[in-house]
C-alpha positions in Angstrom: -34.9 -20.6 -65.9 -35.8 -16.9 -65.4 -33.9 -14.0 -66.8 -32.4 -13.2 -63.4 -31.0 -16.7 -63.0 -29.5 -16.5 -66.5 -27.8 -13.2 -65.8 -26.5 -14.4 -62.5 -25.0 -17.5 -64.0 -23.4 -15.5 -66.8 -21.9 -13.1 -64.4 -20.5 -16.0 -62.3 -18.7 -17.4 -65.3 -17.3 -14.1 -66.6 -16.6 -12.5 -63.3 -13.2 -10.7 -63.1 -13.1 -10.9 -59.4 -10.0 -12.3 -58.0 -10.2 -14.7 -55.1 -8.2 -13.7 -52.1 -6.6 -16.5 -50.1 -5.6 -16.5 -46.5 -1.9 -16.0 -45.7 0.0 -19.2 -45.1 1.1 -19.6 -41.5 4.1 -21.6 -40.3 3.0 -24.8 -38.6 3.1 -24.5 -34.9 4.1 -27.2 -32.4 6.2 -27.9 -29.4 9.5 -26.2 -29.1 12.6 -28.3 -29.7 14.4 -29.2 -26.5 17.6 -27.2 -25.6 20.1 -27.8 -23.0 20.8 -24.7 -20.9 22.5 -23.9 -17.6 22.1 -21.0 -15.2 24.0 -20.0 -12.1 22.3 -20.9 -8.8 21.3 -17.9 -6.7 20.5 -18.2 -3.0 16.9 -17.1 -2.4 16.5 -13.8 -0.7 15.4 -14.3 2.9 12.7 -12.0 4.0 11.2 -11.5 7.5 9.1 -14.5 8.2 7.8 -13.5 11.6 9.0 -16.6 13.3 11.0 -16.9 16.5 14.4 -18.6 16.8 14.1 -20.7 19.9 15.1 -20.9 22.7 13.5 -17.8 24.2 15.5 -16.6 27.2 14.8 -13.9 29.8 18.0 -11.8 29.8 17.0 -9.4 32.7 14.6 -9.9 35.6 14.6 -6.1 35.9 12.6 -5.7 32.7 9.6 -7.5 34.1 6.5 -5.5 34.9 3.9 -6.5 37.5 0.2 -6.0 38.0 -1.0 -4.3 41.2 -0.4 -6.3 44.3 -2.9 -8.9 45.3 -3.3 -10.9 48.5 -3.4 -14.6 48.9 -4.9 -15.9 52.2 -4.6 -19.4 53.7 -7.9 -21.1 54.5 -7.6 -20.3 58.2 -6.4 -16.7 57.5 -3.2 -17.0 59.5 -0.9 -16.4 56.6 -1.2 -13.7 54.0 1.0 -13.4 50.9 1.3 -10.2 49.0 2.3 -10.6 45.4 2.0 -8.9 42.1 1.4 -11.3 39.2 3.6 -10.7 36.2 2.3 -8.2 33.6 5.0 -8.2 31.0 8.0 -10.4 30.2 10.8 -9.4 27.8 12.3 -12.5 26.1 15.2 -12.7 23.7 15.4 -15.3 20.9 18.5 -17.0 19.5 18.9 -14.3 16.9 19.1 -11.6 19.6 15.7 -10.1 18.8 13.6 -9.1 21.8 9.9 -10.2 22.1 7.7 -8.6 24.8 5.0 -10.9 26.2 2.0 -9.1 27.8 0.1 -11.2 30.3 -3.5 -10.7 31.4 -4.4 -9.7 34.9 -5.9 -12.5 37.0 -9.4 -11.5 38.0 
């Protein structure tokens, strides 16, 4: 045994160091069951973007039409002038209006 080992062993025996220990923690686990009650609250309704059917056209006067087009019979004897619908305004069951834009027939 060398002198260094001897001194190290003596210091280990005579050491005045105090050992620090970790703090004791309370054991953790599942919470004990409790019986509670709460008042029911109706969920807040927010706009959902849906339509309440049925959709109904309230006024024919609100319709808009594309420019007039002509429809000919195959022999050309009869000609119909008509403007295809461009916009319809429909009302749902909640009273909300919903415009419907239609494409022009080409």
